[in-house]
C-alpha positions in Angstrom: -14.3 -1.6 6.8 -12.0 -4.1 8.5 -8.6 -3.3 9.9 -6.0 -3.3 7.1 -3.0 -5.5 8.1 -1.5 -6.3 4.7 1.1 -3.7 3.7 0.1 -3.9 0.0 -3.5 -3.5 0.8 -2.8 -0.5 3.1 -0.6 1.3 0.6 -2.9 0.7 -2.3 -5.9 2.1 -0.4 -4.0 5.1 1.0 -2.9 6.1 -2.5 -6.0 5.3 -4.6 -8.3 6.9 -2.0 -7.0 10.2 -3.2 -9.4 11.6 -5.8 -6.6 13.1 -7.9 -4.8 9.8 -8.1 -7.9 7.7 -8.9 -9.1 10.2 -11.5 -5.6 10.4 -13.0 -5.3 6.6 -13.2 -8.6 6.2 -15.0 -7.7 9.0 -17.5 -4.3 7.6 -18.2 -4.8 3.9 -18.1 -8.3 3.1 -19.4 -8.8 3.0 -23.2 -9.6 6.5 -24.5 -13.1 5.5 -25.6 -13.9 4.2 -22.1 -12.5 7.1 -20.2 -14.4 9.5 -22.5 -17.6 8.0 -21.1 -16.7 8.7 -17.5 -17.2 12.1 -15.7 -14.2 11.8 -13.3 -15.4 14.9 -11.4 -18.3 12.7 -10.0 -16.0 9.9 -8.8 -16.8 8.9 -5.2 -15.0 6.3 -3.2 -17.2 3.7 -1.4 -16.2 1.9 1.7 -17.2 -1.6 0.6 -14.9 -4.5 0.1 -16.0 -7.6 -1.8 -13.0 -9.9 -1.3 -13.4 -13.1 0.6 -11.5 -13.0 4.0 -9.2 -15.9 3.0 -8.1 -14.0 -0.1 -7.3 -10.7 1.5 -3.5 -11.6 1.7 -3.6 -11.9 -2.2 -5.9 -9.1 -3.3 -7.1 -5.6 -2.3 -10.0 -3.7 -3.8 -11.7 -0.4 -4.1 -15.1 0.6 -5.4 -16.0 4.0 -6.8 -19.4 5.3 -7.9 -19.3 7.6 -10.9 -21.6 9.3 -13.4 -21.3 8.7 -17.1 -21.2 11.4 -19.8 -25.0 11.0 -20.1 -25.4 11.3 -16.3 -26.4 7.7 -15.8 -24.8 5.9 -12.8 -21.9 3.4 -13.1 -19.3 1.7 -11.0 -15.5 1.5 -11.2 -14.1 -1.6 -9.4 -10.3 -1.8 -9.0 -8.8 -5.1 -7.9 -5.1 -4.9 -6.8 -3.4 -8.3 -7.2 -0.3 -8.4 -5.0 0.7 -12.0 -5.5 4.1 -12.7 -7.0 2.6 -14.5 -10.0 -0.5 -14.1 -12.2 -3.7 -16.0 -11.2 -5.4 -17.8 -14.2 -8.8 -17.5 -12.4 -8.7 -13.8 -11.9 -11.5 -13.3 -14.4 -13.7 -15.7 -12.5 -12.9 -14.0 -9.2 -13.7 -10.6 -10.7 -17.1 -11.9 -11.9 -17.9 -12.9 -8.4 -17.1 -9.5 -7.0 -19.1 -7.8 -9.8 -22.1 -9.9 -8.9 -21.8 -8.9 -5.3 -21.8 -5.2 -6.3 -24.9 -5.7 -8.3 -26.6 -7.6 -5.5 -25.8 -4.8 -3.1 -27.2 -2.3 -5.6 -30.5 -4.2 -5.8 -30.7 -4.6 -2.1 -30.4 -0.8 -1.8 -33.5 -0.3 -3.9 -32.0 -0.2 -7.4 -34.2 -1.5 -10.2 -31.5 -1.9 -12.9 -27.9 -3.0 -13.0 -25.5 -0.1 -13.6 -22.4 -0.8 -15.7 -19.2 -1.8 -13.9 -15.8 -1.0 -15.2 -13.6 -3.8 -13.8 -9.8 -3.1 -13.5 -7.0 -5.3 -12.3 -3.7 -3.8 -11.2 -0.9 -6.4 -11.1 2.6 -5.7 -9.8 4.3 -9.1 -9.9 7.8 -9.6 -11.3 6.6 -11.6 -14.3 4.4 -10.4 -17.2 0.7 -11.2 -17.1 -0.2 -13.8 -19.7 -3.5 -15.0 -18.2 -6.9 -14.5 -19.8 -8.5 -11.1 -19.3 -11.8 -12.4 -20.7 -13.9 -15.0 -18.9 -14.9 -16.5 -22.2 -11.3 -17.6 -22.8 -11.6 -20.0 -19.8 -14.2 -22.1 -21.6 -13.1 -25.5 -22.7 -16.4 -27.4 -23.3 -18.2 -28.4 -26.5 -18.8 -25.7 -29.0 -22.6 -26.2 -28.8 -22.6 -25.2 -25.1 -20.4 -22.1 -25.5 -23.5 -19.8 -25.7 -24.3 -20.7 -22.1 -20.9 -19.6 -20.7 -20.7 -16.0 -19.5 -18.2 -13.7 -21.1 -16.8 -10.3 -20.1 -13.4 -8.6 -20.1 -11.6 -6.7 -17.3 -9.0 -4.0 -18.0 -5.5 -5.0 -17.0 -2.8 -2.6 -15.8 0.4 -4.8 -15.8 3.0 -2.9 -13.8 5.6 -5.5 -14.7 5.7 -3.8 -18.1 6.0 -0.3 -16.7 9.2 1.6 -16.0 10.3 5.2 -15.1 10.0 6.2 -18.8 6.5 4.8 -19.4 4.6 5.4 -16.2 2.0 8.2 -16.5 -0.2 10.5 -14.5 0.1 12.9 -11.6 3.3 12.6 -9.5 1.4 10.9 -6.7 0.2 8.2 -9.1 3.5 7.8 -10.8 5.3 7.3 -7.5 2.8 4.8 -6.3 2.9 2.7 -9.5 6.7 2.7 -9.6 7.0 1.7 -5.9 4.4 -1.0 -6.2 6.3 -2.4 -9.2 9.7 -2.1 -7.5 8.8 -4.0 -4.3 8.2 -7.2 -6.2 11.6 -7.1 -8.1 15.0 -8.5 -7.2 16.7 -5.2 -8.3 14.6 -3.2 -5.8 17.6 -1.4 -4.3 18.7 -0.2 -7.7 15.2 1.2 -8.5 14.8 3.0 -5.2 16.8 6.1 -6.2 14.7 6.8 -9.2 11.6 6.6 -7.0 13.1 9.0 -4.5 14.0 11.4 -7.3 10.4 11.4 -8.4 9.2 11.9 -4.7 11.6 14.9 -4.4 9.5 16.7 -7.0 6.5 16.6 -4.6 8.1 18.8 -2.0 5.6 21.6 -2.3 2.5 19.5 -3.0 -0.3 19.3 -0.5 -0.1 16.0 1.4 3.4 15.2 0.2 4.9 14.5 3.6 2.1 12.0 4.5 2.5 10.4 1.1 6.3 10.0 1.3 5.9 8.5 4.8 3.3 6.0 3.3 5.9 5.1 0.7 8.6 4.6 3.4 6.2 2.5 5.5 5.3 0.4 2.5 8.8 -0.5 1.3 10.0 -1.1 4.9 7.1 -3.5 5.5 7.6 -5.4 2.2 11.4 -5.4 1.7 13.8 -6.6 4.4 16.7 -4.6 2.8 14.8 -1.3 3.0 16.7 -0.3 6.1 16.7 3.3 7.4 20.3 3.6 6.1 19.4 2.5 2.6 16.4 4.8 2.5 18.5 7.7 3.8 21.1 7.1 1.1 18.4 7.0 -1.6 17.1 10.3 -0.3 20.6 11.8 -0.4 21.0 10.7 -4.0 17.6 12.3 -4.9 18.6 15.5 -3.0 15.5 15.4 -0.8 16.1 18.4 1.5 13.5 17.3 4.1 14.9 13.7 4.5 15.7 14.1 8.2 12.2 15.3 8.9 10.7 12.5 6.8 12.8 9.8 8.4 12.0 11.1 11.9 8.3 11.3 11.1 8.4 7.8 9.6 9.9 6.3 12.7 7.5 8.2 14.9 4.6 6.9 12.7 5.9 3.3 13.2 6.1 3.8 17.0 2.6 5.4 17.0 1.3 2.3 15.2 2.8 0.2 17.9 1.3 2.3 20.6 -2.2 2.1 19.0 -1.9 -1.6 18.6 -0.9 -1.9 22.3 -3.9 0.3 23.3 -6.3 -1.9 21.2 -4.8 -5.0 22.9 -5.1 -3.5 26.3 -8.7 -2.5 25.8 -9.6 -6.0 24.6 -8.2 -7.4 27.7 -9.8 -4.7 29.8 -6.7 -4.0 31.8 -5.2 -0.5 32.1 -1.8 -2.0 33.0 -1.9 -4.1 29.9 -2.4 -0.9 27.7 0.9 0.6 28.9 2.7 -2.7 28.7 1.5 -3.3 25.2 2.6 0.1 24.0 6.0 -0.2 25.5 6.7 -3.7 24.3 5.7 -2.8 20.7 7.9 0.3 20.8 10.9 -1.7 22.1 10.5 -4.2 19.3 10.5 -1.4 16.7 13.6 0.2 18.2 15.3 -3.2 18.3 14.5 -3.7 14.6 16.0 -0.4 13.8 19.2 -1.2 15.7 19.5 -4.6 14.1 19.1 -3.1 10.6 21.8 -0.6 11.3 24.3 -2.4 13.6 23.5 -6.1 13.6 23.0 -8.5 16.5 21.9 -7.0 19.9 23.3 -8.4 23.2 21.2 -9.3 26.2 22.4 -6.3 28.2 21.3 -3.8 25.5 17.9 -5.5 25.3 17.5 -5.2 29.0 18.4 -1.5 29.0 15.8 -0.8 26.2 13.1 -2.5 28.2 13.7 0.0 31.0 12.8 3.0 28.7 9.3 4.6 28.6 7.6 5.0 25.2 8.6 8.7 25.0 12.3 7.9 25.4 12.1 5.1 22.9 10.6 7.5 20.4 13.6 9.9 20.9 16.0 7.0 20.7 14.7 6.0 17.3 15.8 9.4 15.9 19.2 8.9 17.6 19.6 5.6 15.9 19.0 7.1 12.5 21.8 9.7 13.1 24.2 7.4 15.0 27.5 6.6 13.4 28.1 3.6 15.6 26.6 1.8 18.6 28.8 4.1 20.8 26.3 6.9 20.0 23.4 4.7 21.1 25.1 3.8 24.4 26.0 7.4 25.0 22.3 8.3 24.8 21.3 5.4 27.1 23.9 6.4 29.6 22.4 9.9 29.8 18.8 8.8 30.3 19.3 5.6 32.4 21.0 5.4 35.8 
């Protein structure tokens, strides 16, 4: 699978790769007659993606194999549309991806086409009014209608969901609510409700990694999702572990920067480039945190940050989260720099 750079794509795949989330989604959001035909205990995630490279900034997808109630094989294909508006040709795009799944099945030695349950998750701000059946896109003569393919995909329109209607296990509820919230103008108002739900996950296995994934997602998609705003939302939700979560989140961001720097260095084949790439990325992340909290940075401060090794920058990130003013930041720099 290719490297995931789009934050919507990454969050969708992090959450829906969890078996409990995927199974809970199918149980809660598919029509009852359809979900009754699926044995969710046999659900297995496949690593294939069928989206064209030029559309990967607009869509993300996951494919699952599954057994039906009569033990016959089937597929569940979930397309996550993360554009800000509904696409009228989604049914056609879905047909293309379904054909690719069947082609892969036949190349693998299959002799029959297994059923595919196509699902579209949409999280734009406006309700989805586009056709969910390919047949509805036909505009030719009635006599030629029989030659036009027809099928329907199942739509999960998150623009119509809210805190009272979202269903499923807590991990699923939180994911659907946050995916809905990041596309709305009242994002900041919705954040406390999401955090209150996340607070209920304290004792769940994998909760820390999940909450960090949420923090990473909202910070990557919303400019106003500053550390200060997130901390206040956690305070309102009474999340006891907020300091640990915030620290882990920042460390995760810096680690991503370090990994990116390592990849860049290896590509160039220079050991010196590896260290430089890691440090520069960490400096940029710390500068972003400072700007979010305290505004414009002067040239002298930028120069001092550039002198710090990655380890000091990581520590500084936690200092920034706790700092009341830039004085606290300068006090730290005075202690670690000559």
